[in-house]
DSSP file (Angstrom, degrees, kcal/mol; ACC not computed):
  #  RESIDUE AA STRUCTURE BP1 BP2  ACC     N-H-->O    O-->H-N    N-H-->O    O-->H-N    TCO  KAPPA ALPHA  PHI   PSI    X-CA   Y-CA   Z-CA
    1    1 A M     >        0   0    0      0, 0.0     4,-2.0     0, 0.0     3,-0.2   0.000 360.0 360.0 360.0 124.6    9.0  -43.5   -6.7
    2    2 A E  H  >  +     0   0    0      1,-0.2     4,-1.4     2,-0.2     6,-0.2   0.862 360.0  53.8 -61.6 -40.8   10.7  -41.3   -4.3
    3    3 A L  H  4>S+     0   0    0      1,-0.2     5,-2.2     2,-0.2    -1,-0.2   0.900 109.9  48.5 -62.2 -40.2   13.1  -43.8   -2.9
    4    4 A H  H >45S+     0   0    0     -3,-0.2     3,-1.7     1,-0.2    -1,-0.2   0.889 107.2  55.3 -67.0 -39.3   14.4  -44.6   -6.4
    5    5 A Q  H 3<5S+     0   0    0     -4,-2.0    -1,-0.2     1,-0.3    -2,-0.2   0.791 103.0  57.2 -64.3 -27.0   14.8  -40.9   -7.2
    6    6 A R  T 3<5S-     0   0    0     -4,-1.4    -1,-0.3    -5,-0.2    -2,-0.2   0.445 128.4 -98.9 -82.8  -0.2   17.0  -40.6   -4.1
    7    7 A G  T < 5S+     0   0    0     -3,-1.7     2,-0.3     1,-0.3    -3,-0.2   0.516  73.4 146.3  99.4   5.7   19.3  -43.3   -5.6
    8    8 A M      < -     0   0    0     -5,-2.2    -1,-0.3    -6,-0.2    -2,-0.1  -0.577  43.7-126.6 -78.4 138.2   18.0  -46.3   -3.7
    9    9 A G     >  -     0   0    0     -2,-0.3     4,-2.3     1,-0.1     5,-0.2  -0.274  21.7-104.3 -81.7 168.9   18.2  -49.6   -5.7
   10   10 A A  H  > S+     0   0    0      1,-0.2     4,-2.6     2,-0.2     5,-0.2   0.861 117.9  54.2 -61.3 -38.9   15.4  -52.0   -6.3
   11   11 A T  H  > S+     0   0    0      2,-0.2     4,-2.0     1,-0.2    -1,-0.2   0.942 111.2  44.2 -63.6 -47.5   16.7  -54.6   -3.8
   12   12 A N  H  > S+     0   0    0      1,-0.2     4,-2.5     2,-0.2    -2,-0.2   0.894 113.5  51.3 -64.6 -39.4   16.8  -52.1   -1.0
   13   13 A I  H  X S+     0   0    0     -4,-2.3     4,-2.4     1,-0.2    -2,-0.2   0.927 109.1  50.5 -62.8 -44.6   13.4  -50.7   -1.9
   14   14 A S  H  X>S+     0   0    0     -4,-2.6     5,-2.0     1,-0.2     4,-0.8   0.880 111.7  48.2 -63.2 -37.2   11.9  -54.2   -1.9
   15   15 A H  H  <5S+     0   0    0     -4,-2.0     3,-0.3     3,-0.2    -1,-0.2   0.917 112.0  49.0 -68.0 -43.1   13.4  -54.9    1.5
   16   16 A Q  H  <5S+     0   0    0     -4,-2.5    -2,-0.2     1,-0.2    -1,-0.2   0.881 120.2  36.4 -64.2 -38.1   12.1  -51.6    3.0
   17   17 A L  H  <5S-     0   0    0     -4,-2.4    -1,-0.2    -5,-0.2    -2,-0.2   0.478 105.2-126.3 -95.0  -3.2    8.6  -52.1    1.7
   18   18 A S  T  <5 +     0   0    0     -4,-0.8     2,-0.3    -3,-0.3    -3,-0.2   0.912  68.0 123.2  56.3  46.7    8.5  -55.9    2.2
   19   19 A I  S   <S-     0   0    0     -5,-2.0    -1,-0.2    -6,-0.2    -2,-0.1  -0.872  70.1 -84.1-129.0 165.6    7.6  -56.6   -1.4
   20   20 A A    >>  -     0   0    0     -2,-0.3     4,-1.3     1,-0.1     3,-0.7  -0.391  31.7-127.0 -69.4 145.1    9.1  -58.7   -4.1
   21   21 A R  H 3> S+     0   0    0      1,-0.2     4,-2.2     2,-0.2     5,-0.2   0.852 109.4  62.3 -60.1 -35.1   11.9  -57.0   -6.2
   22   22 A S  H 3> S+     0   0    0      1,-0.2     4,-1.9     2,-0.2    -1,-0.2   0.847 100.7  52.9 -61.5 -32.9   10.0  -57.9   -9.4
   23   23 A I  H <> S+     0   0    0     -3,-0.7     4,-2.4     2,-0.2    -1,-0.2   0.889 106.0  53.5 -68.6 -38.5    7.1  -55.7   -8.2
   24   24 A V  H  X S+     0   0    0     -4,-1.3     4,-2.3     1,-0.2    -2,-0.2   0.930 109.1  48.7 -60.6 -45.1    9.6  -52.8   -7.7
   25   25 A Y  H  X S+     0   0    0     -4,-2.2     4,-2.3     1,-0.2    -1,-0.2   0.882 109.4  52.9 -63.0 -37.2   10.8  -53.2  -11.3
   26   26 A K  H  X S+     0   0    0     -4,-1.9     4,-2.5     2,-0.2    -1,-0.2   0.909 108.6  49.8 -64.1 -40.9    7.2  -53.3  -12.5
   27   27 A I  H  X S+     0   0    0     -4,-2.4     4,-2.4     2,-0.2    -2,-0.2   0.912 108.8  52.8 -62.7 -42.1    6.5  -50.0  -10.7
   28   28 A F  H  X S+     0   0    0     -4,-2.3     4,-1.8     1,-0.2    -2,-0.2   0.932 110.7  47.2 -57.6 -46.1    9.6  -48.5  -12.3
   29   29 A E  H  X S+     0   0    0     -4,-2.3     4,-1.2     1,-0.2    -2,-0.2   0.910 110.8  51.2 -63.4 -42.8    8.3  -49.5  -15.7
   30   30 A D  H  X S+     0   0    0     -4,-2.5     4,-0.6     1,-0.2     3,-0.3   0.888 109.0  51.7 -62.0 -38.7    4.9  -48.2  -15.0
   31   31 A Q  H >< S+     0   0    0     -4,-2.4     3,-0.9     1,-0.2    -1,-0.2   0.856 103.8  57.7 -66.6 -35.4    6.4  -44.8  -13.9
   32   32 A K  H 3< S+     0   0    0     -4,-1.8    -1,-0.2     1,-0.2    -2,-0.2   0.824 101.7  56.8 -63.7 -30.6    8.4  -44.6  -17.1
   33   33 A R  H 3<        0   0    0     -4,-1.2    -1,-0.2    -3,-0.3    -2,-0.2   0.678 360.0 360.0 -76.1 -17.5    5.2  -44.7  -19.2
   34   34 A L    <<        0   0    0     -3,-0.9    -1,-0.2    -4,-0.6    -2,-0.2   0.477 360.0 360.0 -81.3 360.0    3.7  -41.7  -17.4
């Protein structure tokens, strides 16, 4: 996720995308597996 790579945290990402923080963490985990 580009925002995370730029140093943005999960809370800020969730606010920017209007999604739950738990979903952001799930995306982070999915990206680690690739």
